[in-house]
N, C-alpha and C positions, 0 to 999 in steps of 0.2 A: 654705266658699270655695275651698279648696285642691284639693277633689275636681272641682269646677265648673273651674277653672284648669286642672288636668289632663286633664279631657275636651276643652276648648275647646285645649288644646296639642295632644292626642293630634291630635283634628281637623285642626287648621292644618298639622301635619306630614303625616297623611296626603294632605291637598288638595296640599302641596307636591311630597310623593312622586308624587302622579298628575299633576299639572301638569308635573315633571321628566320623568316617563317619557312622557308626550304630546309634550312639546317634543321628546324625543331621538327618537321614532320618527317624528315628522314632518321632521327635522332628515335623519335617515337617509335619509327619502325623497326629500326635494331633492336630496340627494346624487345618490343612484342616478338620479332624473330628470335632472339635469343631466349627468350621464355620458352616459347615453343619448342625450340632445340634442345632445352634442357629438360624439358617435360617429355619429348620424345627419346632423349637418351635415357633417363630414368626408367620409362617404359620397355625400352628395348634391354635394357639392364634386368629388369624383372623379367621379363620374358626369356632371355638367355638364362638365365640362373632356374627358371620353371621346366625349360627343355634338358638343362644338365641334370636336374633331380630326375626329370621322368627318365630320360637316359640311364642314370645309375640304377632306378628302380626295377627299369625292363634286364637290366644285367643282372640284377639280384634275383628277379623272378625266371630269367632264363637258365642261371645256375641252378636253383630250387628245382625247376623242372627236369632239368638235366638229371641230378642228383636224383629225385625222387622215381623218374623213368628206367635210370639204372638199376634202382633197388627192386622196382616192379619187375624188370627183366630177368635180375638174379634172382629174385624169388620164385619167378615163374620156371625158369629154365631149372631151378634146384628141385620143385615140385614135379616137373616133367622127368626128371633123372630118378627119383624117387619112383614116382608111377612105373618107369620103366624096370625099375629094378623088382619092384613089387613082382609086377607081369611076367618079368623073366626068372624069379623065382631067388634072386640074388640075395634081396633081403625079405624080411618077414615083417609082416605089418600086425603091429598090437595096438588094440583099442583097449582103454581102460574107461569101463562104464559102470557105472552102479543102477541097477535096476530097483524100481521100487517095489514091496511086496503087494499083490493084490489082495484086498479083503476080503475074507471066506463068506459072511453073512453080509452079501448086497442086497440092497432093496431095490425093487423097481422104480426107476426113474421115470419121470413124466407125469402127465397128468392121470387122476383116479377113473376119472369120468368120461375119458377121451371116447371110447366105444357107444357110450349112451348119449342120444340127444339130450341135450338140456331145452329149457322152456323158451330160450331168448328166439332160437332159430326155428319156425316153425313154416 
């Protein structure tokens, strides 16, 4: 009976060792997969934050574009209306300008010997 007991004990020990190895293997895999999941969750959170930020910036840029486009269209419409009023005579155009006085004694500008050949070009 001791021989049968020894064989059964050896088999039980082998089964326990194999089960321990399998449990340890699956535990290591679970730890690895959990780390990968956590890393991917952090990356996803960062990507979603970046997308949200980009969408907010796009909305802001679109609002600015609409504002400046409207201002430009309004200014163009006002210029066209004023131009039409001046052309039709409904408004008068006043230009405020200052002319510089012309000097009375002006000297000839340019090179004095422009008409005569120089010694360098023969």
